[in-house]
DRENMARLUM-356797 format. One record per residue (C-alpha): residue in one letter; x, y, z. Coordinates in pm, 1 decimal. Layout:
@r = A, c1 = X, c2 = Y, c3 = Z
...
***
This chain:
@r = M, c1 = -5907.1, c2 = 4654.1, c3 = -6885.7
@r = H, c1 = -5589.5, c2 = 4779.6, c3 = -7053.2
@r = E, c1 = -5499.9, c2 = 4414.5, c3 = -7115.9
@r = L, c1 = -5749.8, c2 = 4410.9, c3 = -7404.8
@r = A, c1 = -5570.4, c2 = 4694.1, c3 = -7586.3
@r = L, c1 = -5231.7, c2 = 4534.1, c3 = -7515.5
@r = T, c1 = -5354.1, c2 = 4198.6, c3 = -7640.7
@r = Q, c1 = -5486.0, c2 = 4358.8, c3 = -7958.0
@r = S, c1 = -5140.1, c2 = 4512.4, c3 = -8005.8
@r = I, c1 = -4978.0, c2 = 4169.8, c3 = -7967.0
@r = L, c1 = -5211.4, c2 = 4031.0, c3 = -8231.4
@r = N, c1 = -5146.3, c2 = 4327.4, c3 = -8463.2
@r = I, c1 = -4771.4, c2 = 4266.4, c3 = -8441.1
@r = A, c1 = -4816.0, c2 = 3896.8, c3 = -8517.2
@r = L, c1 = -5050.3, c2 = 3964.0, c3 = -8809.9
@r = S, c1 = -4821.6, c2 = 4230.5, c3 = -8952.3
@r = E, c1 = -4521.9, c2 = 3997.8, c3 = -8939.0
@r = A, c1 = -4725.8, c2 = 3712.9, c3 = -9087.3
@r = A, c1 = -4838.1, c2 = 3931.6, c3 = -9378.2
@r = E, c1 = -4488.8, c2 = 4069.0, c3 = -9437.6
@r = H, c1 = -4336.2, c2 = 3721.0, c3 = -9452.6
@r = R, c1 = -4636.6, c2 = 3562.6, c3 = -9625.2
@r = V, c1 = -4694.0, c2 = 3288.7, c3 = -9371.7
@r = A, c1 = -5008.3, c2 = 3078.3, c3 = -9359.4
@r = K, c1 = -5028.3, c2 = 3023.4, c3 = -8985.0
@r = V, c1 = -4888.7, c2 = 3169.1, c3 = -8663.8
@r = L, c1 = -4819.6, c2 = 2871.6, c3 = -8438.0
@r = E, c1 = -4680.9, c2 = 3045.4, c3 = -8128.9
@r = I, c1 = -4632.8, c2 = 3397.5, c3 = -7999.7
@r = R, c1 = -4375.7, c2 = 3438.6, c3 = -7722.8
@r = I, c1 = -4414.5, c2 = 3744.8, c3 = -7504.1
@r = K, c1 = -4230.9, c2 = 3867.9, c3 = -7198.1
@r = I, c1 = -4408.4, c2 = 4041.8, c3 = -6913.8
@r = G, c1 = -4232.2, c2 = 4202.5, c3 = -6617.6
@r = V, c1 = -4386.3, c2 = 4128.7, c3 = -6279.0
@r = L, c1 = -4413.9, c2 = 4503.6, c3 = -6213.5
@r = S, c1 = -4570.9, c2 = 4589.4, c3 = -6550.6
@r = G, c1 = -4923.6, c2 = 4579.4, c3 = -6413.4
@r = V, c1 = -5026.4, c2 = 4337.9, c3 = -6689.8
@r = L, c1 = -5219.1, c2 = 4027.9, c3 = -6585.2
@r = P, c1 = -5104.2, c2 = 3730.8, c3 = -6797.7
@r = A, c1 = -5429.6, c2 = 3539.2, c3 = -6744.4
@r = L, c1 = -5630.7, c2 = 3826.4, c3 = -6894.9
@r = V, c1 = -5391.1, c2 = 3857.4, c3 = -7189.2
@r = Q, c1 = -5443.8, c2 = 3487.2, c3 = -7260.5
@r = E, c1 = -5820.6, c2 = 3513.9, c3 = -7228.0
@r = Y, c1 = -5842.6, c2 = 3818.9, c3 = -7454.4
@r = F, c1 = -5603.7, c2 = 3664.8, c3 = -7707.0
@r = N, c1 = -5836.9, c2 = 3370.8, c3 = -7756.9
@r = I, c1 = -6114.2, c2 = 3618.1, c3 = -7840.1
@r = V, c1 = -5932.2, c2 = 3873.4, c3 = -8058.8
@r = S, c1 = -5740.6, c2 = 3616.1, c3 = -8263.4
@r = A, c1 = -6057.5, c2 = 3438.3, c3 = -8380.9
@r = G, c1 = -6078.0, c2 = 3426.9, c3 = -8759.6
@r = T, c1 = -5713.3, c2 = 3528.0, c3 = -8812.8
@r = V, c1 = -5397.5, c2 = 3334.3, c3 = -8905.3
@r = A, c1 = -5314.9, c2 = 3347.0, c3 = -8533.1
@r = E, c1 = -5633.3, c2 = 3172.0, c3 = -8422.5
@r = G, c1 = -5546.2, c2 = 2867.9, c3 = -8212.6
@r = S, c1 = -5183.4, c2 = 2967.5, c3 = -8174.5
@r = I, c1 = -5004.4, c2 = 2921.5, c3 = -7845.1
@r = L, c1 = -4942.2, c2 = 3236.0, c3 = -7645.4
@r = S, c1 = -4628.6, c2 = 3164.6, c3 = -7440.5
@r = I, c1 = -4583.1, c2 = 3411.1, c3 = -7157.8
@r = E, c1 = -4254.0, c2 = 3441.7, c3 = -6972.4
@r = K, c1 = -4259.6, c2 = 3646.0, c3 = -6652.9
@r = I, c1 = -3954.8, c2 = 3864.3, c3 = -6592.0
@r = P, c1 = -3870.0, c2 = 3906.6, c3 = -6222.9
@r = A, c1 = -3787.6, c2 = 4244.2, c3 = -6075.1
@r = A, c1 = -3415.4, c2 = 4318.8, c3 = -6049.3
@r = I, c1 = -3260.8, c2 = 4602.5, c3 = -5852.9
@r = S, c1 = -2926.7, c2 = 4772.6, c3 = -5813.1
@r = C, c1 = -2823.9, c2 = 4929.9, c3 = -5483.6
@r = L, c1 = -2704.1, c2 = 5286.4, c3 = -5527.8
@r = D, c1 = -2513.7, c2 = 5267.2, c3 = -5198.6
@r = C, c1 = -2315.9, c2 = 4939.9, c3 = -5217.6
@r = G, c1 = -2353.0, c2 = 4860.5, c3 = -5590.6
@r = K, c1 = -2495.0, c2 = 4508.5, c3 = -5544.9
@r = E, c1 = -2740.4, c2 = 4387.9, c3 = -5809.2
@r = S, c1 = -3006.5, c2 = 4138.3, c3 = -5705.3
@r = T, c1 = -3349.6, c2 = 4001.0, c3 = -5777.4
@r = A, c1 = -3619.8, c2 = 4164.4, c3 = -5571.4
@r = T, c1 = -3799.1, c2 = 3898.5, c3 = -5371.4
@r = S, c1 = -4073.5, c2 = 4124.1, c3 = -5240.1
@r = F, c1 = -4232.9, c2 = 4452.2, c3 = -5331.2
@r = L, c1 = -4063.3, c2 = 4621.2, c3 = -5036.4
@r = F, c1 = -3748.8, c2 = 4701.4, c3 = -5228.4
@r = S, c1 = -3431.3, c2 = 4714.6, c3 = -5028.0
@r = C, c1 = -3081.3, c2 = 4586.5, c3 = -5087.9
@r = P, c1 = -3030.8, c2 = 4235.6, c3 = -4947.1
@r = A, c1 = -2661.3, c2 = 4311.6, c3 = -4885.0
@r = C, c1 = -2677.5, c2 = 4641.9, c3 = -4696.4
@r = N, c1 = -3054.6, c2 = 4690.7, c3 = -4639.9
@r = S, c1 = -3047.3, c2 = 5030.1, c3 = -4813.0
@r = S, c1 = -3368.5, c2 = 5147.1, c3 = -4976.9
@r = H, c1 = -3164.0, c2 = 5365.9, c3 = -5212.8
@r = I, c1 = -3207.9, c2 = 5137.9, c3 = -5513.9
@r = R, c1 = -3267.8, c2 = 5154.5, c3 = -5888.3
@r = L, c1 = -3505.6, c2 = 4920.4, c3 = -6071.5
@r = L, c1 = -3323.7, c2 = 4734.9, c3 = -6350.3
@r = K, c1 = -3592.1, c2 = 4491.9, c3 = -6469.6
@r = G, c1 = -3953.4, c2 = 4408.1, c3 = -6404.8
@r = R, c1 = -4160.8, c2 = 4654.4, c3 = -6607.2
@r = E, c1 = -4106.6, c2 = 4498.6, c3 = -6950.6
@r = F, c1 = -4385.1, c2 = 4399.8, c3 = -7187.0
@r = Y, c1 = -4298.9, c2 = 4293.9, c3 = -7541.0
@r = V, c1 = -4334.3, c2 = 4035.0, c3 = -7814.4
@r = D, c1 = -4013.2, c2 = 3833.2, c3 = -7809.4
@r = S, c1 = -4061.0, c2 = 3601.5, c3 = -8108.1
@r = L, c1 = -4305.9, c2 = 3418.0, c3 = -8330.2
@r = E, c1 = -4315.0, c2 = 3062.8, c3 = -8459.1
@r = V, c1 = -4489.9, c2 = 3037.7, c3 = -8793.2
@r = E, c1 = -4575.6, c2 = 2780.9, c3 = -9055.6
***
């Protein structure tokens, strides 16, 4: 259910930017969501259609880019994309890793009219 609050935050950012720059219509909102963020893109889209009703963002496209998980091995130093949720280094099989990417969630850009 936290997707509703996150979606409202996305809309608030878009509306704030639209008001600040005096735009008539928000055409597209581009967001990035890490695969490990716990955010379900389908719910964000569904909630966006509801919360944007009656605003300058109503009917705008919500473009969602998923960011894959990336890891760095603390033993051999190799950086790689995690292909499963059982994180281990593909080079040396060490589980001594650091997560570099995958938990992001942010508004990247807006297209306005």
